[in-house]
C-alpha positions as a Markdown table, in Angstrom:
| # | Residue | x | y | z |
|---|---|---|---|---|
| 1 | Met | -48.6 | 12.7 | -10.0 |
| 2 | Gly | -47.8 | 11.4 | -6.5 |
| 3 | Val | -46.4 | 14.8 | -5.5 |
| 4 | Arg | -49.4 | 16.7 | -6.8 |
| 5 | Thr | -51.9 | 14.5 | -5.0 |
| 6 | Arg | -50.0 | 14.9 | -1.8 |
| 7 | Ser | -49.9 | 18.7 | -2.2 |
| 8 | Val | -53.7 | 18.7 | -2.8 |
| 9 | Glu | -54.3 | 16.5 | 0.2 |
| 10 | Gln | -52.2 | 18.8 | 2.3 |
| 11 | Arg | -54.1 | 21.9 | 1.2 |
| 12 | Arg | -57.5 | 20.5 | 2.0 |
| 13 | Pro | -57.2 | 20.7 | 5.8 |
| 14 | Arg | -56.1 | 24.3 | 5.4 |
| 15 | Leu | -59.1 | 25.2 | 3.3 |
| 16 | Gln | -61.4 | 23.5 | 5.8 |
| 17 | Asn | -59.8 | 25.4 | 8.6 |
| 18 | Ile | -60.3 | 28.7 | 6.7 |
| 19 | Glu | -63.9 | 27.9 | 6.1 |
| 20 | Thr | -64.6 | 27.0 | 9.7 |
| 21 | Gln | -62.9 | 30.2 | 10.8 |
| 22 | Ser | -65.0 | 32.3 | 8.4 |
| 23 | Ile | -68.2 | 30.6 | 9.7 |
| 24 | Asp | -67.2 | 31.3 | 13.3 |
| 25 | Arg | -66.6 | 35.0 | 12.4 |
| 26 | Glu | -70.0 | 35.3 | 10.8 |
| 27 | Ser | -71.7 | 33.7 | 13.7 |
| 28 | Gln | -69.9 | 36.0 | 16.2 |
| 29 | His | -70.5 | 39.1 | 14.0 |
| 30 | Pro | -73.8 | 38.6 | 12.1 |
| 31 | His | -73.9 | 42.2 | 11.1 |
| 32 | Arg | -70.7 | 42.0 | 9.2 |
| 33 | Gly | -72.1 | 40.3 | 6.2 |
| 34 | Arg | -71.2 | 40.4 | 2.5 |
| 35 | Pro | -71.3 | 43.8 | 0.7 |
| 36 | Gly | -74.5 | 42.8 | -1.2 |
| 37 | Gln | -76.2 | 41.8 | 2.0 |
| 38 | Leu | -75.1 | 45.1 | 3.7 |
| 39 | Leu | -76.4 | 47.1 | 0.8 |
| 40 | Arg | -79.8 | 45.3 | 0.9 |
| 41 | Ser | -80.1 | 45.7 | 4.6 |
| 42 | Tyr | -79.2 | 49.4 | 4.4 |
| 43 | Ser | -81.7 | 50.0 | 1.6 |
| 44 | Gly | -84.4 | 48.2 | 3.6 |
| 45 | Ala | -83.6 | 50.2 | 6.7 |
| 46 | Ser | -83.7 | 53.5 | 4.8 |
| 47 | Ser | -87.0 | 52.6 | 3.1 |
| 48 | Gly | -88.4 | 51.7 | 6.5 |
| 49 | Ala | -87.2 | 55.0 | 7.9 |
| 50 | Leu | -88.7 | 57.0 | 5.0 |
| 51 | Gly | -92.1 | 55.3 | 5.4 |
| 52 | Pro | -93.1 | 56.8 | 8.8 |
| 53 | Arg | -91.8 | 60.2 | 7.6 |
| 54 | Arg | -94.2 | 60.2 | 4.7 |
| 55 | Ser | -97.1 | 59.1 | 6.9 |
| 56 | Thr | -96.3 | 61.8 | 9.4 |
| 57 | Gly | -96.3 | 64.4 | 6.7 |
| 58 | Gln | -99.6 | 63.1 | 5.5 |
| 59 | Arg | -101.0 | 63.4 | 9.0 |
| 60 | Lys | -99.8 | 67.0 | 9.2 |
| 61 | Leu | -101.6 | 67.8 | 6.0 |
| 62 | Asp | -104.8 | 66.2 | 7.2 |
| 63 | Ser | -104.7 | 67.9 | 10.6 |
| 64 | His | -104.7 | 71.5 | 9.2 |
| 65 | Pro | -107.6 | 73.4 | 10.8 |
| 66 | Ala | -110.5 | 74.4 | 8.7 |
| 67 | Pro | -110.8 | 78.2 | 8.0 |
| 68 | Lys | -112.8 | 80.1 | 10.5 |
| 69 | Arg | -116.2 | 81.2 | 9.4 |
| 70 | Asn | -117.8 | 84.6 | 9.9 |
| 71 | Ile | -118.9 | 85.4 | 13.4 |
| 72 | Phe | -122.5 | 85.9 | 12.3 |
| 73 | Arg | -122.6 | 82.6 | 10.5 |
| 74 | Asn | -121.2 | 80.8 | 13.6 |
| 75 | Ile | -124.3 | 81.8 | 15.5 |
| 76 | Phe | -126.7 | 80.0 | 13.1 |
| 77 | Arg | -124.8 | 76.8 | 12.6 |
| 78 | Lys | -125.7 | 73.6 | 14.2 |
| 79 | Ile | -123.8 | 72.5 | 17.3 |
| 80 | Glu | -122.6 | 69.1 | 16.2 |
| 81 | Thr | -118.8 | 69.2 | 16.7 |
| 82 | Val | -116.5 | 70.7 | 19.3 |
| 83 | Ser | -115.4 | 73.4 | 16.7 |
| 84 | Asp | -119.1 | 74.3 | 16.2 |
| 85 | Ala | -119.6 | 74.9 | 19.9 |
| 86 | Glu | -116.4 | 76.9 | 20.3 |
| 87 | Gly | -117.4 | 78.9 | 17.2 |
| 88 | Val | -120.8 | 79.8 | 18.7 |
| 89 | Ile | -119.2 | 80.8 | 22.0 |
| 90 | Arg | -116.5 | 82.8 | 20.3 |
| 91 | Ser | -119.1 | 84.7 | 18.1 |
| 92 | Ala | -121.4 | 85.4 | 21.1 |
| 93 | Ser | -118.6 | 86.8 | 23.2 |
| 94 | Ile | -117.3 | 89.0 | 20.4 |
| 95 | Leu | -120.8 | 90.4 | 19.7 |
| 96 | Val | -121.4 | 91.2 | 23.3 |
| 97 | Leu | -118.0 | 92.9 | 23.5 |
| 98 | Leu | -118.9 | 94.9 | 20.4 |
| 99 | Tyr | -122.1 | 96.0 | 22.2 |
| 100 | Ala | -120.2 | 96.9 | 25.3 |
| 101 | Gly | -117.9 | 99.0 | 23.1 |
| 102 | Val | -120.9 | 100.9 | 21.6 |
| 103 | Lys | -122.0 | 101.6 | 25.2 |
| 104 | Val | -118.6 | 103.0 | 26.0 |
| 105 | Ile | -118.9 | 105.4 | 23.0 |
| 106 | Leu | -122.4 | 106.4 | 23.9 |
| 107 | Ala | -121.4 | 107.0 | 27.5 |
| 108 | Ala | -119.1 | 109.8 | 26.4 |
| 109 | Ser | -122.0 | 111.7 | 24.9 |
| 110 | Ile | -125.2 | 110.5 | 26.5 |
| 111 | Asp | -124.8 | 109.1 | 30.0 |
| 112 | Val | -121.7 | 108.1 | 32.0 |
| 113 | Ala | -123.7 | 105.4 | 33.8 |
| 114 | Leu | -123.5 | 103.3 | 30.6 |
| 115 | Leu | -119.9 | 102.7 | 31.4 |
| 116 | Leu | -121.0 | 100.4 | 34.3 |
| 117 | Asp | -123.1 | 98.3 | 31.9 |
| 118 | Ala | -120.2 | 98.1 | 29.5 |
| 119 | Leu | -117.8 | 97.0 | 32.2 |
| 120 | Leu | -120.1 | 94.3 | 33.5 |
| 121 | Leu | -120.7 | 92.9 | 30.0 |
| 122 | Ala | -117.0 | 92.9 | 29.4 |
| 123 | Leu | -116.3 | 91.1 | 32.7 |
| 124 | Val | -118.5 | 88.2 | 31.6 |
| 125 | Ala | -117.7 | 88.1 | 27.9 |
| 126 | Val | -114.0 | 88.0 | 28.1 |
| 127 | Pro | -113.8 | 85.0 | 30.5 |
| 128 | Leu | -116.3 | 83.2 | 28.2 |
| 129 | Leu | -114.2 | 83.9 | 25.2 |
| 130 | Ile | -111.0 | 82.6 | 26.9 |
| 131 | Phe | -112.2 | 79.8 | 29.0 |
| 132 | Lys | -115.5 | 78.8 | 27.4 |
| 133 | Asn | -117.1 | 77.7 | 30.7 |
| 134 | Arg | -120.7 | 77.5 | 31.7 |
| 135 | Phe | -120.7 | 80.0 | 34.6 |
| 136 | Ala | -119.5 | 82.8 | 32.3 |
| 137 | Ala | -122.2 | 81.9 | 29.8 |
| 138 | Ile | -124.9 | 81.9 | 32.4 |
| 139 | Ala | -123.7 | 85.2 | 33.8 |
| 140 | Met | -123.7 | 86.8 | 30.4 |
| 141 | Leu | -127.2 | 85.5 | 29.7 |
| 142 | Val | -128.4 | 87.0 | 33.0 |
| 143 | Leu | -126.9 | 90.4 | 32.2 |
| 144 | Ile | -128.3 | 90.5 | 28.7 |
| 145 | Ser | -131.7 | 89.5 | 30.0 |
| 146 | Leu | -131.6 | 92.5 | 32.4 |
| 147 | Val | -130.5 | 94.8 | 29.5 |
| 148 | Thr | -133.3 | 93.4 | 27.3 |
| 149 | Leu | -135.9 | 93.9 | 30.1 |
| 150 | Asp | -134.8 | 97.5 | 30.5 |
| 151 | Ala | -135.0 | 98.2 | 26.8 |
| 152 | Val | -138.5 | 96.7 | 26.5 |
| 153 | Val | -139.7 | 98.7 | 29.5 |
| 154 | Gln | -138.3 | 101.9 | 27.9 |
| 155 | Ala | -140.0 | 101.0 | 24.6 |
| 156 | Phe | -143.4 | 100.6 | 26.3 |
| 157 | Ala | -142.9 | 103.8 | 28.1 |
| 158 | Gly | -142.9 | 105.7 | 24.9 |
| 159 | Arg | -139.1 | 105.7 | 24.0 |
| 160 | Pro | -138.8 | 103.0 | 21.3 |
| 161 | Ser | -135.4 | 102.6 | 19.7 |
| 162 | Leu | -133.3 | 100.3 | 17.6 |
| 163 | Ala | -131.6 | 99.1 | 20.7 |
| 164 | Val | -134.6 | 96.9 | 21.5 |
| 165 | Leu | -133.9 | 94.8 | 18.4 |
| 166 | Ile | -130.2 | 94.6 | 19.1 |
| 167 | Val | -130.6 | 93.4 | 22.7 |
| 168 | Val | -133.2 | 90.9 | 21.7 |
| 169 | Leu | -130.7 | 89.5 | 19.2 |
| 170 | Leu | -128.0 | 89.5 | 21.9 |
| 171 | Leu | -130.4 | 87.6 | 24.2 |
| 172 | Trp | -130.8 | 84.9 | 21.6 |
| 173 | Val | -127.0 | 84.8 | 21.0 |
| 174 | Ser | -126.5 | 84.4 | 24.8 |
| 175 | Val | -128.9 | 81.5 | 24.9 |
| 176 | Arg | -126.9 | 79.8 | 22.1 |
| 177 | Ala | -123.7 | 80.4 | 24.0 |
| 178 | Val | -125.1 | 78.7 | 27.1 |
| 179 | Gln | -126.3 | 75.8 | 25.0 |
| 180 | Ala | -122.8 | 75.5 | 23.4 |
| 181 | Ala | -121.0 | 75.7 | 26.8 |
| 182 | Phe | -123.2 | 72.9 | 28.3 |
| 183 | Arg | -122.7 | 70.7 | 25.2 |
| 184 | Leu | -118.9 | 71.2 | 25.6 |
| 185 | Lys | -119.1 | 70.1 | 29.3 |
| 186 | Arg | -121.3 | 67.1 | 28.4 |
| 187 | Gly | -118.7 | 65.8 | 26.0 |
| 188 | Asp | -121.1 | 64.3 | 23.5 |
| 189 | Leu | -119.8 | 66.3 | 20.5 |
| 190 | Ala | -117.8 | 64.9 | 17.7 |
| 191 | Val | -114.2 | 65.8 | 17.3 |
| 192 | Asp | -112.9 | 66.9 | 13.9 |
| 193 | Ser | -109.4 | 67.7 | 12.6 |
| 194 | Ala | -109.7 | 71.3 | 13.5 |
| 195 | Asp | -110.1 | 70.4 | 17.2 |
| 196 | Thr | -106.6 | 68.8 | 17.5 |
| 197 | Gln | -104.9 | 72.1 | 17.5 |
| 198 | Ser | -107.4 | 74.1 | 19.5 |
| 199 | Lys | -107.0 | 74.9 | 23.1 |
| 200 | Pro | -109.1 | 72.8 | 25.6 |
| 201 | Ala | -111.9 | 74.4 | 27.4 |
| 202 | Val | -111.7 | 74.8 | 31.2 |
| 203 | Asp | -113.6 | 72.0 | 32.9 |
| 204 | Val | -116.0 | 73.8 | 35.3 |
């Protein structure tokens, strides 16, 4: 019995030294924990990493732009958001370009001077379509007003035609384009999800 008690008493300091050494190692290397702790920390880190990925995917789904409407419907919609204003400007520019294309076709058979009108209309409609600025919208309104005045004068002179109705419609479209361009410049329009991926308008 005496020998056993002595051996036990001799082992106790060794066990205490081993425990103190293990505590020191854990304090020096806190990331080297037990396997269970490492597994829990890894699972927590992986779940934390997966969380933002899911939310990012959700944001991508929410930020998909809305489908573009018909160019004729864009003209009649209210200008409440940035996409509404850009839609009005885009539709007005396309309609004026189509009218300029008709003038080019008519110039080949009626009068070559119509090419000048088509060229001037294209020179103001294309910058408006690309940059969406106020100066191009005002220039297009001035040109369409001159074309409308000429068509009305010819109609009263005894040569009425369908072109009068077309240019009057284009005049109203140009007014809407000017209104949309000024609303974009003012910056009082709401921003929807479709506007996050659209190109910014030139600040002029």
